[in-house]
N, CA and C atoms of all chains as a GROMACS GRO file, in nm:
protein
  606
    1MET      N    1   0.100  -0.125   0.019
    1MET     CA    2  -0.006   0.012   0.008
    1MET      C    3   0.072   0.113   0.026
    2PHE      N    4   0.053   0.232  -0.074
    2PHE     CA    5   0.154   0.351  -0.104
    2PHE      C    6   0.104   0.388   0.048
    3TYR      N    7  -0.052   0.422   0.092
    3TYR     CA    8  -0.036   0.486   0.241
    3TYR      C    9  -0.100   0.377   0.294
    4LYS      N   10  -0.029   0.391   0.443
    4LYS     CA   11  -0.119   0.256   0.496
    4LYS      C   12  -0.276   0.312   0.568
    5TYR      N   13  -0.296   0.454   0.554
    5TYR     CA   14  -0.407   0.491   0.588
    5TYR      C   15  -0.450   0.621   0.536
    6HIS      N   16  -0.533   0.613   0.400
    6HIS     CA   17  -0.522   0.704   0.326
    6HIS      C   18  -0.700   0.765   0.352
    7VAL      N   19  -0.709   0.872   0.382
    7VAL     CA   20  -0.827   0.933   0.451
    7VAL      C   21  -0.872   1.068   0.396
    8PHE      N   22  -1.026   0.997   0.352
    8PHE     CA   23  -1.078   1.136   0.275
    8PHE      C   24  -1.216   1.179   0.333
    9PHE      N   25  -1.188   1.306   0.351
    9PHE     CA   26  -1.286   1.401   0.414
    9PHE      C   27  -1.350   1.450   0.288
   10CYS      N   28  -1.473   1.439   0.312
   10CYS     CA   29  -1.589   1.473   0.214
   10CYS      C   30  -1.613   1.646   0.254
   11THR      N   31  -1.559   1.727   0.138
   11THR     CA   32  -1.595   1.870   0.168
   11THR      C   33  -1.670   1.942   0.061
   12ASN      N   34  -1.765   1.837   0.015
   12ASN     CA   35  -1.865   1.927  -0.070
   12ASN      C   36  -1.981   2.016  -0.021
   13GLN      N   37  -1.968   2.104  -0.070
   13GLN     CA   38  -2.060   2.198  -0.074
   13GLN      C   39  -2.199   2.183  -0.189
   14ARG      N   40  -2.314   2.160  -0.138
   14ARG     CA   41  -2.435   2.160  -0.210
   14ARG      C   42  -2.446   2.297  -0.256
   15PRO      N   43  -2.482   2.345  -0.359
   15PRO     CA   44  -2.551   2.480  -0.355
   15PRO      C   45  -2.693   2.516  -0.332
   16ASP      N   46  -2.750   2.394  -0.334
   16ASP     CA   47  -2.915   2.423  -0.333
   16ASP      C   48  -2.957   2.393  -0.190
   17GLY      N   49  -2.901   2.406  -0.085
   17GLY     CA   50  -2.932   2.402   0.052
   17GLY      C   51  -2.976   2.261   0.135
   18ARG      N   52  -2.979   2.161   0.032
   18ARG     CA   53  -2.982   2.030   0.105
   18ARG      C   54  -2.846   1.988   0.158
   19ALA      N   55  -2.859   1.896   0.267
   19ALA     CA   56  -2.762   1.846   0.354
   19ALA      C   57  -2.660   1.824   0.291
   20CYS      N   58  -2.543   1.868   0.344
   20CYS     CA   59  -2.395   1.811   0.307
   20CYS      C   60  -2.296   1.827   0.392
   21CYS      N   61  -2.200   1.814   0.347
   21CYS     CA   62  -2.073   1.791   0.458
   21CYS      C   63  -2.030   1.924   0.496
   22GLN      N   64  -1.996   2.015   0.392
   22GLN     CA   65  -1.933   2.136   0.424
   22GLN      C   66  -2.039   2.225   0.497
   23ASP      N   67  -2.187   2.209   0.527
   23ASP     CA   68  -2.246   2.272   0.611
   23ASP      C   69  -2.153   2.242   0.752
   24HIS      N   70  -2.086   2.174   0.766
   24HIS     CA   71  -2.060   2.153   0.920
   24HIS      C   72  -1.881   2.159   0.895
   25GLN      N   73  -1.820   2.264   0.829
   25GLN     CA   74  -1.700   2.338   0.804
   25GLN      C   75  -1.599   2.225   0.756
   26ALA      N   76  -1.655   2.126   0.692
   26ALA     CA   77  -1.576   1.995   0.675
   26ALA      C   78  -1.458   2.031   0.626
   27ALA      N   79  -1.438   2.135   0.554
   27ALA     CA   80  -1.299   2.151   0.488
   27ALA      C   81  -1.194   2.227   0.598
   28ALA      N   82  -1.254   2.316   0.703
   28ALA     CA   83  -1.169   2.344   0.818
   28ALA      C   84  -1.118   2.228   0.876
   29VAL      N   85  -1.199   2.160   0.921
   29VAL     CA   86  -1.155   2.029   1.012
   29VAL      C   87  -1.103   1.936   0.951
   30ARG      N   88  -1.110   1.909   0.805
   30ARG     CA   89  -0.985   1.838   0.722
   30ARG      C   90  -0.862   1.919   0.721
   31GLN      N   91  -0.847   2.049   0.720
   31GLN     CA   92  -0.711   2.106   0.759
   31GLN      C   93  -0.684   2.103   0.886
   32TYR      N   94  -0.770   2.108   0.966
   32TYR     CA   95  -0.703   2.082   1.122
   32TYR      C   96  -0.630   1.937   1.138
   33ALA      N   97  -0.721   1.817   1.060
   33ALA     CA   98  -0.657   1.689   1.088
   33ALA      C   99  -0.544   1.674   1.007
   34LYS      N  100  -0.520   1.760   0.886
   34LYS     CA  101  -0.374   1.719   0.822
   34LYS      C  102  -0.298   1.775   0.902
   35GLU      N  103  -0.314   1.901   0.969
   35GLU     CA  104  -0.207   1.970   1.039
   35GLU      C  105  -0.182   1.900   1.140
   36ARG      N  106  -0.282   1.809   1.229
   36ARG     CA  107  -0.276   1.722   1.326
   36ARG      C  108  -0.166   1.583   1.329
   37VAL      N  109  -0.192   1.566   1.208
   37VAL     CA  110  -0.142   1.420   1.156
   37VAL      C  111   0.021   1.464   1.161
   38LYS      N  112   0.015   1.592   1.083
   38LYS     CA  113   0.150   1.593   1.025
   38LYS      C  114   0.251   1.652   1.206
   39ALA      N  115   0.181   1.693   1.265
   39ALA     CA  116   0.245   1.753   1.409
   39ALA      C  117   0.278   1.599   1.496
   40LEU      N  118   0.190   1.494   1.433
   40LEU     CA  119   0.212   1.376   1.530
   40LEU      C  120   0.320   1.270   1.462
   41GLY      N  121   0.370   1.353   1.358
   41GLY     CA  122   0.483   1.273   1.259
   41GLY      C  123   0.413   1.142   1.198
   42LEU      N  124   0.288   1.128   1.158
   42LEU     CA  125   0.229   1.052   1.083
   42LEU      C  126   0.230   1.067   0.948
   43ALA      N  127   0.263   1.178   0.885
   43ALA     CA  128   0.225   1.213   0.763
   43ALA      C  129   0.376   1.172   0.678
   44VAL      N  130   0.424   1.060   0.666
   44VAL     CA  131   0.548   1.034   0.636
   44VAL      C  132   0.536   0.908   0.520
   45PRO      N  133   0.620   0.888   0.436
   45PRO     CA  134   0.612   0.808   0.279
   45PRO      C  135   0.521   0.661   0.352
   46GLY      N  136   0.451   0.655   0.336
   46GLY     CA  137   0.374   0.519   0.387
   46GLY      C  138   0.294   0.499   0.482
   47GLY      N  139   0.290   0.635   0.539
   47GLY     CA  140   0.215   0.643   0.625
   47GLY      C  141   0.045   0.701   0.635
   48VAL      N  142   0.045   0.816   0.703
   48VAL     CA  143  -0.119   0.876   0.679
   48VAL      C  144  -0.125   0.969   0.598
   49ARG      N  145  -0.216   0.974   0.499
   49ARG     CA  146  -0.242   1.093   0.407
   49ARG      C  147  -0.402   1.148   0.465
   50ILE      N  148  -0.409   1.265   0.437
   50ILE     CA  149  -0.542   1.312   0.474
   50ILE      C  150  -0.577   1.411   0.341
   51ASN      N  151  -0.686   1.349   0.276
   51ASN     CA  152  -0.720   1.423   0.127
   51ASN      C  153  -0.849   1.508   0.165
   52THR      N  154  -0.887   1.580   0.063
   52THR     CA  155  -1.008   1.630   0.059
   52THR      C  156  -1.075   1.554  -0.048
   53ALA      N  157  -1.206   1.524  -0.052
   53ALA     CA  158  -1.302   1.464  -0.130
   53ALA      C  159  -1.412   1.524  -0.166
   54GLY      N  160  -1.461   1.501  -0.351
   54GLY     CA  161  -1.609   1.570  -0.348
   54GLY      C  162  -1.711   1.479  -0.262
   55CYS      N  163  -1.795   1.494  -0.305
   55CYS     CA  164  -1.927   1.433  -0.250
   55CYS      C  165  -1.926   1.294  -0.256
   56LEU      N  166  -1.890   1.225  -0.121
   56LEU     CA  167  -1.898   1.074  -0.101
   56LEU      C  168  -2.029   0.990  -0.126
   57ASN      N  169  -2.139   1.099  -0.134
   57ASN     CA  170  -2.297   1.022  -0.142
   57ASN      C  171  -2.348   0.980  -0.028
   58ARG      N  172  -2.274   1.025   0.091
   58ARG     CA  173  -2.337   0.983   0.214
   58ARG      C  174  -2.369   1.107   0.307
   59CYS      N  175  -2.425   1.209   0.233
   59CYS     CA  176  -2.483   1.319   0.285
   59CYS      C  177  -2.556   1.319   0.417
   60ALA      N  178  -2.689   1.277   0.406
   60ALA     CA  179  -2.758   1.242   0.541
   60ALA      C  180  -2.667   1.191   0.690
   61SER      N  181  -2.575   1.106   0.646
   61SER     CA  182  -2.512   1.078   0.737
   61SER      C  183  -2.368   1.196   0.779
   62GLY      N  184  -2.364   1.265   0.701
   62GLY     CA  185  -2.258   1.352   0.730
   62GLY      C  186  -2.262   1.479   0.864
   63PRO      N  187  -2.137   1.509   0.872
   63PRO     CA  188  -2.012   1.534   0.790
   63PRO      C  189  -1.958   1.382   0.804
   64VAL      N  190  -1.894   1.321   0.685
   64VAL     CA  191  -1.819   1.208   0.701
   64VAL      C  192  -1.667   1.206   0.673
   65LEU      N  193  -1.632   1.089   0.693
   65LEU     CA  194  -1.503   1.089   0.625
   65LEU      C  195  -1.451   0.894   0.606
   66VAL      N  196  -1.358   0.910   0.554
   66VAL     CA  197  -1.344   0.748   0.500
   66VAL      C  198  -1.203   0.692   0.517
   67VAL      N  199  -1.153   0.584   0.592
   67VAL     CA  200  -1.023   0.538   0.585
   67VAL      C  201  -1.017   0.427   0.528
   68TYR      N  202  -0.886   0.449   0.402
   68TYR     CA  203  -0.884   0.323   0.328
   68TYR      C  204  -0.729   0.274   0.351
   69PRO      N  205  -0.682   0.152   0.279
   69PRO     CA  206  -0.778   0.069   0.256
   69PRO      C  207  -0.878  -0.008   0.313
   70GLN      N  208  -0.906   0.041   0.449
   70GLN     CA  209  -0.964  -0.034   0.573
   70GLN      C  210  -1.108  -0.044   0.518
   71GLY      N  211  -1.167   0.094   0.472
   71GLY     CA  212  -1.299   0.108   0.405
   71GLY      C  213  -1.396   0.130   0.534
   72VAL      N  214  -1.306   0.175   0.653
   72VAL     CA  215  -1.378   0.238   0.761
   72VAL      C  216  -1.428   0.385   0.764
   73TRP      N  217  -1.584   0.398   0.782
   73TRP     CA  218  -1.661   0.504   0.764
   73TRP      C  219  -1.676   0.579   0.870
   74TYR      N  220  -1.677   0.730   0.890
   74TYR     CA  221  -1.711   0.772   1.035
   74TYR      C  222  -1.794   0.884   0.999
   75ARG      N  223  -1.852   0.918   1.119
   75ARG     CA  224  -1.926   1.054   1.121
   75ARG      C  225  -1.857   1.136   1.223
   76TYR      N  226  -1.828   1.253   1.215
   76TYR     CA  227  -1.776   1.336   1.361
   76TYR      C  228  -1.874   1.438   1.344
   77GLN      N  229  -1.842   1.485   1.472
   77GLN     CA  230  -1.926   1.576   1.507
   77GLN      C  231  -1.830   1.745   1.510
   78ASP      N  232  -1.721   1.722   1.588
   78ASP     CA  233  -1.624   1.819   1.602
   78ASP      C  234  -1.483   1.783   1.588
   79ARG      N  235  -1.390   1.877   1.645
   79ARG     CA  236  -1.277   1.842   1.629
   79ARG      C  237  -1.208   1.714   1.737
   80ALA      N  238  -1.319   1.710   1.828
   80ALA     CA  239  -1.249   1.629   1.922
   80ALA      C  240  -1.281   1.499   1.857
   81ASP      N  241  -1.384   1.451   1.817
   81ASP     CA  242  -1.418   1.341   1.715
   81ASP      C  243  -1.285   1.289   1.636
   82VAL      N  244  -1.249   1.412   1.554
   82VAL     CA  245  -1.160   1.357   1.486
   82VAL      C  246  -1.008   1.330   1.509
   83ASP      N  247  -0.986   1.432   1.671
   83ASP     CA  248  -0.873   1.373   1.732
   83ASP      C  249  -0.885   1.243   1.779
   84GLU      N  250  -1.022   1.193   1.815
   84GLU     CA  251  -0.977   1.070   1.849
   84GLU      C  252  -1.004   0.963   1.739
   85VAL      N  253  -1.032   0.987   1.629
   85VAL     CA  254  -0.990   0.884   1.518
   85VAL      C  255  -0.858   0.912   1.445
   86ILE      N  256  -0.798   1.009   1.492
   86ILE     CA  257  -0.633   1.049   1.468
   86ILE      C  258  -0.581   0.947   1.576
   87GLU      N  259  -0.582   0.944   1.668
   87GLU     CA  260  -0.543   0.874   1.821
   87GLU      C  261  -0.531   0.748   1.797
   88GLN      N  262  -0.681   0.723   1.773
   88GLN     CA  263  -0.725   0.560   1.817
   88GLN      C  264  -0.689   0.488   1.655
   89HIS      N  265  -0.734   0.540   1.550
   89HIS     CA  266  -0.717   0.474   1.441
   89HIS      C  267  -0.607   0.492   1.379
   90LEU      N  268  -0.585   0.603   1.363
   90LEU     CA  269  -0.446   0.599   1.300
   90LEU      C  270  -0.324   0.587   1.349
   91ARG      N  271  -0.333   0.626   1.461
   91ARG     CA  272  -0.220   0.636   1.495
   91ARG      C  273  -0.184   0.462   1.612
   92LEU      N  274  -0.300   0.435   1.676
   92LEU     CA  275  -0.278   0.263   1.725
   92LEU      C  276  -0.357   0.166   1.672
   93GLY      N  277  -0.445   0.205   1.524
   93GLY     CA  278  -0.498   0.081   1.433
   93GLY      C  279  -0.588   0.035   1.484
   94GLN      N  280  -0.700   0.111   1.590
   94GLN     CA  281  -0.824   0.067   1.678
   94GLN      C  282  -0.930   0.156   1.604
   95ILE      N  283  -1.038   0.086   1.546
   95ILE     CA  284  -1.169   0.156   1.521
   95ILE      C  285  -1.198   0.221   1.643
   96VAL      N  286  -1.278   0.330   1.605
   96VAL     CA  287  -1.312   0.407   1.691
   96VAL      C  288  -1.499   0.371   1.687
   97LYS      N  289  -1.548   0.249   1.716
   97LYS     CA  290  -1.692   0.213   1.728
   97LYS      C  291  -1.795   0.335   1.747
   98ARG      N  292  -1.753   0.403   1.813
   98ARG     CA  293  -1.893   0.480   1.858
   98ARG      C  294  -1.896   0.599   1.724
   99LEU      N  295  -1.796   0.602   1.683
   99LEU     CA  296  -1.822   0.714   1.524
   99LEU      C  297  -1.822   0.637   1.424
  100GLN      N  298  -1.832   0.524   1.407
  100GLN     CA  299  -1.797   0.420   1.295
  100GLN      C  300  -1.967   0.446   1.243
  101ILE      N  301  -2.000   0.459   1.108
  101ILE     CA  302  -2.119   0.432   1.033
  101ILE      C  303  -2.085   0.329   0.947
  102MET      N  304  -1.802  -0.342   0.257
  102MET     CA  305  -1.752  -0.218   0.207
  102MET      C  306  -1.896  -0.130   0.152
  103PHE      N  307  -1.882  -0.027   0.151
  103PHE     CA  308  -1.964   0.052   0.120
  103PHE      C  309  -1.977   0.066  -0.025
  104TYR      N  310  -1.869   0.068  -0.083
  104TYR     CA  311  -1.846   0.063  -0.217
  104TYR      C  312  -1.763  -0.027  -0.267
  105LYS      N  313  -1.795  -0.127  -0.376
  105LYS     CA  314  -1.699  -0.230  -0.414
  105LYS      C  315  -1.581  -0.165  -0.448
  106TYR      N  316  -1.587  -0.040  -0.566
  106TYR     CA  317  -1.452   0.027  -0.582
  106TYR      C  318  -1.506   0.152  -0.616
  107HIS      N  319  -1.394   0.218  -0.522
  107HIS     CA  320  -1.425   0.364  -0.472
  107HIS      C  321  -1.299   0.425  -0.515
  108VAL      N  322  -1.330   0.509  -0.639
  108VAL     CA  323  -1.227   0.564  -0.756
  108VAL      C  324  -1.209   0.718  -0.719
  109PHE      N  325  -1.077   0.757  -0.686
  109PHE     CA  326  -1.054   0.897  -0.687
  109PHE      C  327  -0.976   0.928  -0.754
  110PHE      N  328  -1.011   1.032  -0.818
  110PHE     CA  329  -0.942   1.122  -0.930
  110PHE      C  330  -0.847   1.239  -0.873
  111CYS      N  331  -0.714   1.249  -0.885
  111CYS     CA  332  -0.666   1.359  -0.819
  111CYS      C  333  -0.680   1.468  -0.924
  112THR      N  334  -0.731   1.572  -0.886
  112THR     CA  335  -0.769   1.681  -0.968
  112THR      C  336  -0.734   1.812  -0.930
  113ASN      N  337  -0.603   1.779  -0.829
  113ASN     CA  338  -0.541   1.908  -0.777
  113ASN      C  339  -0.481   1.986  -0.880
  114GLN      N  340  -0.488   2.124  -0.900
  114GLN     CA  341  -0.439   2.254  -0.973
  114GLN      C  342  -0.348   2.313  -0.879
  115ARG      N  343  -0.206   2.293  -0.911
  115ARG     CA  344  -0.098   2.354  -0.838
  115ARG      C  345  -0.101   2.507  -0.911
  116PRO      N  346  -0.085   2.590  -0.831
  116PRO     CA  347  -0.070   2.717  -0.844
  116PRO      C  348   0.051   2.806  -0.895
  117ASP      N  349   0.162   2.677  -0.901
  117ASP     CA  350   0.295   2.769  -0.923
  117ASP      C  351   0.372   2.721  -1.034
  118GLY      N  352   0.290   2.625  -1.132
  118GLY     CA  353   0.380   2.614  -1.244
  118GLY      C  354   0.437   2.454  -1.223
  119ARG      N  355   0.433   2.388  -1.109
  119ARG     CA  356   0.501   2.250  -1.084
  119ARG      C  357   0.386   2.157  -1.152
  120ALA      N  358   0.430   2.063  -1.174
  120ALA     CA  359   0.384   1.922  -1.216
  120ALA      C  360   0.234   1.888  -1.137
  121CYS      N  361   0.137   1.885  -1.213
  121CYS     CA  362   0.000   1.837  -1.108
  121CYS      C  363  -0.093   1.790  -1.238
  122CYS      N  364  -0.147   1.697  -1.158
  122CYS     CA  365  -0.282   1.613  -1.246
  122CYS      C  366  -0.346   1.680  -1.313
  123GLN      N  367  -0.411   1.823  -1.261
  123GLN     CA  368  -0.514   1.916  -1.344
  123GLN      C  369  -0.434   1.959  -1.484
  124ASP      N  370  -0.311   1.982  -1.487
  124ASP     CA  371  -0.230   2.019  -1.585
  124ASP      C  372  -0.276   1.926  -1.726
  125HIS      N  373  -0.367   1.805  -1.681
  125HIS     CA  374  -0.373   1.710  -1.806
  125HIS      C  375  -0.528   1.664  -1.812
  126GLN      N  376  -0.601   1.801  -1.740
  126GLN     CA  377  -0.742   1.796  -1.772
  126GLN      C  378  -0.761   1.695  -1.694
  127ALA      N  379  -0.752   1.665  -1.558
  127ALA     CA  380  -0.764   1.544  -1.470
  127ALA      C  381  -0.945   1.578  -1.454
  128ALA      N  382  -0.971   1.673  -1.415
  128ALA     CA  383  -1.150   1.717  -1.381
  128ALA      C  384  -1.251   1.669  -1.509
  129ALA      N  385  -1.167   1.711  -1.611
  129ALA     CA  386  -1.288   1.667  -1.744
  129ALA      C  387  -1.255   1.521  -1.782
  130VAL      N  388  -1.168   1.431  -1.739
  130VAL     CA  389  -1.134   1.289  -1.738
  130VAL      C  390  -1.228   1.228  -1.643
  131ARG      N  391  -1.224   1.292  -1.518
  131ARG     CA  392  -1.300   1.234  -1.429
  131ARG      C  393  -1.446   1.268  -1.465
  132GLN      N  394  -1.488   1.372  -1.524
  132GLN     CA  395  -1.616   1.361  -1.520
  132GLN      C  396  -1.674   1.278  -1.630
  133TYR      N  397  -1.551   1.254  -1.730
  133TYR     CA  398  -1.614   1.143  -1.815
  133TYR      C  399  -1.636   1.001  -1.764
  134ALA      N  400  -1.498   1.000  -1.686
  134ALA     CA  401  -1.504   0.862  -1.650
  134ALA      C  402  -1.675   0.834  -1.538
  135LYS      N  403  -1.717   0.934  -1.453
  135LYS     CA  404  -1.816   0.941  -1.374
  135LYS      C  405  -1.957   0.908  -1.482
  136GLU      N  406  -1.956   0.993  -1.594
  136GLU     CA  407  -2.062   0.967  -1.681
  136GLU      C  408  -2.057   0.789  -1.725
  137ARG      N  409  -1.935   0.763  -1.786
  137ARG     CA  410  -1.917   0.625  -1.840
  137ARG      C  411  -1.990   0.530  -1.735
  138VAL      N  412  -1.936   0.522  -1.636
  138VAL     CA  413  -1.978   0.456  -1.507
  138VAL      C  414  -2.100   0.434  -1.496
  139LYS      N  415  -2.174   0.546  -1.512
  139LYS     CA  416  -2.291   0.540  -1.505
  139LYS      C  417  -2.380   0.498  -1.614
  140ALA      N  418  -2.364   0.538  -1.714
  140ALA     CA  419  -2.402   0.494  -1.838
  140ALA      C  420  -2.381   0.316  -1.837
  141LEU      N  421  -2.278   0.258  -1.802
  141LEU     CA  422  -2.258   0.112  -1.785
  141LEU      C  423  -2.337   0.054  -1.666
  142GLY      N  424  -2.444   0.131  -1.603
  142GLY     CA  425  -2.497   0.100  -1.463
  142GLY      C  426  -2.420   0.050  -1.380
  143LEU      N  427  -2.275   0.054  -1.362
  143LEU     CA  428  -2.189   0.021  -1.232
  143LEU      C  429  -2.208   0.120  -1.133
  144ALA      N  430  -2.260   0.238  -1.155
  144ALA     CA  431  -2.288   0.346  -1.040
  144ALA      C  432  -2.419   0.306  -0.929
  145VAL      N  433  -2.407   0.196  -0.897
  145VAL     CA  434  -2.545   0.148  -0.775
  145VAL      C  435  -2.467   0.149  -0.677
  146PRO      N  436  -2.556   0.137  -0.584
  146PRO     CA  437  -2.540   0.098  -0.433
  146PRO      C  438  -2.464   0.006  -0.403
  147GLY      N  439  -2.341   0.018  -0.326
  147GLY     CA  440  -2.273  -0.126  -0.353
  147GLY      C  441  -2.173  -0.121  -0.442
  148GLY      N  442  -2.167  -0.060  -0.544
  148GLY     CA  443  -2.109  -0.077  -0.675
  148GLY      C  444  -1.976   0.008  -0.688
  149VAL      N  445  -2.010   0.116  -0.822
  149VAL     CA  446  -1.880   0.184  -0.845
  149VAL      C  447  -1.899   0.342  -0.801
  150ARG      N  448  -1.813   0.433  -0.724
  150ARG     CA  449  -1.832   0.557  -0.706
  150ARG      C  450  -1.695   0.630  -0.765
  151ILE      N  451  -1.705   0.731  -0.838
  151ILE     CA  452  -1.599   0.806  -0.869
  151ILE      C  453  -1.588   0.921  -0.833
  152ASN      N  454  -1.517   0.957  -0.752
  152ASN     CA  455  -1.496   1.095  -0.697
  152ASN      C  456  -1.350   1.158  -0.761
  153THR      N  457  -1.380   1.290  -0.711
  153THR     CA  458  -1.253   1.386  -0.717
  153THR      C  459  -1.174   1.380  -0.580
  154ALA      N  460  -1.054   1.433  -0.578
  154ALA     CA  461  -0.988   1.444  -0.451
  154ALA      C  462  -0.902   1.543  -0.481
  155GLY      N  463  -0.823   1.609  -0.347
  155GLY     CA  464  -0.721   1.685  -0.346
  155GLY      C  465  -0.606   1.632  -0.402
  156CYS      N  466  -0.487   1.663  -0.399
  156CYS     CA  467  -0.372   1.642  -0.446
  156CYS      C  468  -0.326   1.507  -0.342
  157LEU      N  469  -0.302   1.397  -0.433
  157LEU     CA  470  -0.270   1.268  -0.374
  157LEU      C  471  -0.130   1.231  -0.338
  158ASN      N  472  -0.057   1.371  -0.391
  158ASN     CA  473   0.071   1.375  -0.389
  158ASN      C  474   0.170   1.254  -0.426
  159ARG      N  475   0.092   1.219  -0.557
  159ARG     CA  476   0.181   1.126  -0.650
  159ARG      C  477   0.208   1.245  -0.772
  160CYS      N  478   0.239   1.347  -0.767
  160CYS     CA  479   0.218   1.472  -0.890
  160CYS      C  480   0.344   1.419  -0.979
  161ALA      N  481   0.446   1.373  -0.966
  161ALA     CA  482   0.549   1.331  -1.080
  161ALA      C  483   0.484   1.207  -1.150
  162SER      N  484   0.408   1.120  -1.112
  162SER     CA  485   0.338   1.010  -1.175
  162SER      C  486   0.249   1.075  -1.253
  163GLY      N  487   0.165   1.184  -1.212
  163GLY     CA  488   0.034   1.234  -1.275
  163GLY      C  489   0.025   1.210  -1.427
  164PRO      N  490  -0.092   1.228  -1.449
  164PRO     CA  491  -0.234   1.222  -1.392
  164PRO      C  492  -0.240   1.091  -1.325
  165VAL      N  493  -0.285   1.072  -1.182
  165VAL     CA  494  -0.332   0.954  -1.126
  165VAL      C  495  -0.471   0.943  -1.063
  166LEU      N  496  -0.518   0.819  -1.058
  166LEU     CA  497  -0.625   0.786  -0.992
  166LEU      C  498  -0.579   0.652  -0.885
  167VAL      N  499  -0.663   0.627  -0.766
  167VAL     CA  500  -0.663   0.528  -0.703
  167VAL      C  501  -0.764   0.459  -0.690
  168VAL      N  502  -0.753   0.332  -0.688
  168VAL     CA  503  -0.896   0.247  -0.657
  168VAL      C  504  -0.885   0.173  -0.541
  169TYR      N  505  -0.976   0.214  -0.464
  169TYR     CA  506  -1.001   0.156  -0.310
  169TYR      C  507  -1.122   0.078  -0.322
  170PRO      N  508  -1.074  -0.028  -0.186
  170PRO     CA  509  -1.016  -0.067  -0.087
  170PRO      C  510  -0.895  -0.140  -0.178
  171GLN      N  511  -0.893  -0.194  -0.269
  171GLN     CA  512  -0.773  -0.263  -0.342
  171GLN      C  513  -0.659  -0.188  -0.333
  172GLY      N  514  -0.659  -0.056  -0.320
  172GLY     CA  515  -0.565   0.017  -0.344
  172GLY      C  516  -0.460   0.020  -0.452
  173VAL      N  517  -0.524   0.000  -0.566
  173VAL     CA  518  -0.457   0.028  -0.707
  173VAL      C  519  -0.460   0.155  -0.747
  174TRP      N  520  -0.308   0.168  -0.802
  174TRP     CA  521  -0.320   0.303  -0.830
  174TRP      C  522  -0.293   0.294  -0.982
  175TYR      N  523  -0.313   0.393  -1.062
  175TYR     CA  524  -0.283   0.415  -1.211
  175TYR      C  525  -0.242   0.553  -1.252
  176ARG      N  526  -0.152   0.538  -1.364
  176ARG     CA  527  -0.146   0.628  -1.434
  176ARG      C  528  -0.231   0.650  -1.556
  177TYR      N  529  -0.306   0.704  -1.606
  177TYR     CA  530  -0.349   0.742  -1.747
  177TYR      C  531  -0.338   0.861  -1.811
  178GLN      N  532  -0.302   0.833  -1.962
  178GLN     CA  533  -0.273   0.916  -2.034
  178GLN      C  534  -0.388   1.012  -2.090
  179ASP      N  535  -0.529   0.959  -2.121
  179ASP     CA  536  -0.627   0.996  -2.205
  179ASP      C  537  -0.742   0.913  -2.154
  180ARG      N  538  -0.856   0.945  -2.210
  180ARG     CA  539  -0.985   0.891  -2.210
  180ARG      C  540  -1.000   0.733  -2.263
  181ALA      N  541  -0.909   0.702  -2.345
  181ALA     CA  542  -0.866   0.538  -2.391
  181ALA      C  543  -0.837   0.447  -2.265
  182ASP      N  544  -0.724   0.533  -2.219
  182ASP     CA  545  -0.666   0.467  -2.073
  182ASP      C  546  -0.785   0.420  -1.967
  183VAL      N  547  -0.829   0.532  -1.954
  183VAL     CA  548  -0.964   0.545  -1.836
  183VAL      C  549  -1.071   0.437  -1.879
  184ASP      N  550  -1.114   0.450  -2.011
  184ASP     CA  551  -1.210   0.350  -2.057
  184ASP      C  552  -1.131   0.191  -2.038
  185GLU      N  553  -1.016   0.191  -2.037
  185GLU     CA  554  -0.966   0.044  -2.017
  185GLU      C  555  -0.996  -0.003  -1.864
  186VAL      N  556  -0.930   0.122  -1.762
  186VAL     CA  557  -0.945   0.111  -1.649
  186VAL      C  558  -1.134   0.065  -1.595
  187ILE      N  559  -1.213   0.107  -1.669
  187ILE     CA  560  -1.326   0.111  -1.628
  187ILE      C  561  -1.378  -0.046  -1.684
  188GLU      N  562  -1.318  -0.067  -1.826
  188GLU     CA  563  -1.389  -0.210  -1.869
  188GLU      C  564  -1.319  -0.328  -1.786
  189GLN      N  565  -1.176  -0.295  -1.749
  189GLN     CA  566  -1.083  -0.442  -1.727
  189GLN      C  567  -1.137  -0.448  -1.547
  190HIS      N  568  -1.103  -0.319  -1.471
  190HIS     CA  569  -1.085  -0.315  -1.326
  190HIS      C  570  -1.269  -0.313  -1.269
  191LEU      N  571  -1.296  -0.203  -1.329
  191LEU     CA  572  -1.421  -0.205  -1.244
  191LEU      C  573  -1.561  -0.282  -1.306
  192ARG      N  574  -1.536  -0.320  -1.433
  192ARG     CA  575  -1.632  -0.411  -1.471
  192ARG      C  576  -1.604  -0.577  -1.438
  193LEU      N  577  -1.478  -0.571  -1.484
  193LEU     CA  578  -1.482  -0.724  -1.486
  193LEU      C  579  -1.338  -0.779  -1.350
  194GLY      N  580  -1.298  -0.634  -1.264
  194GLY     CA  581  -1.230  -0.696  -1.185
  194GLY      C  582  -1.064  -0.742  -1.184
  195GLN      N  583  -1.038  -0.690  -1.295
  195GLN     CA  584  -0.878  -0.728  -1.344
  195GLN      C  585  -0.814  -0.611  -1.340
  196ILE      N  586  -0.679  -0.612  -1.272
  196ILE     CA  587  -0.580  -0.522  -1.271
  196ILE      C  588  -0.535  -0.504  -1.404
  197VAL      N  589  -0.499  -0.320  -1.467
  197VAL     CA  590  -0.449  -0.313  -1.585
  197VAL      C  591  -0.324  -0.292  -1.558
  198LYS      N  592  -0.236  -0.389  -1.576
  198LYS     CA  593  -0.096  -0.372  -1.551
  198LYS      C  594  -0.012  -0.273  -1.590
  199ARG      N  595  -0.078  -0.256  -1.749
  199ARG     CA  596   0.039  -0.156  -1.827
  199ARG      C  597   0.029  -0.002  -1.769
  200LEU      N  598  -0.104   0.030  -1.675
  200LEU     CA  599  -0.127   0.146  -1.648
  200LEU      C  600  -0.112   0.148  -1.510
  201GLN      N  601  -0.064   0.055  -1.415
  201GLN     CA  602  -0.052   0.050  -1.302
  201GLN      C  603   0.067   0.111  -1.263
  202ILE      N  604   0.083   0.173  -1.153
  202ILE     CA  605   0.201   0.246  -1.077
  202ILE      C  606   0.221   0.190  -0.938
   0.00000   0.00000   0.00000
């Protein structure tokens, strides 16, 4: 695997008022995650990559992120939730069941 | 798995003139792939999803796409290459070795 954990945050903004991840400041939270992962030394070759993505089509469950290649999906509410995913899943390899969808 | 094949096209445009996937019209090619997958009836629940993504950090190999959860990366040159990935990998489940990176 090119990345151990390749994480995609949906940062899609729907223009028509329907629910979307960007309603929850997904782009800013993703930027936060990217900086945290870097600060923790996880953003190394073969390590963790934090990406933005277009609409992942799970709008009703949003805001969402997905961790590949494991294919684990999470709904987060805030940065504390994202911190938990980073610490438990991306650092320790443990799925955060309370946030998993 | 929520999607059998979750495909991410890097559509990042670097602002500073360095090599990037969007130099190769990645967004347009991705749009083409999305429409082809839909036309082939592959864009169904549990099927194929074609997404845009931010910089996947493989700029020198670009334009690139990655198919998850398999974690197979491809470099494409044109729509014919993308058609081959759709037909061989996304429809028949066979890796296209000549395009794999």
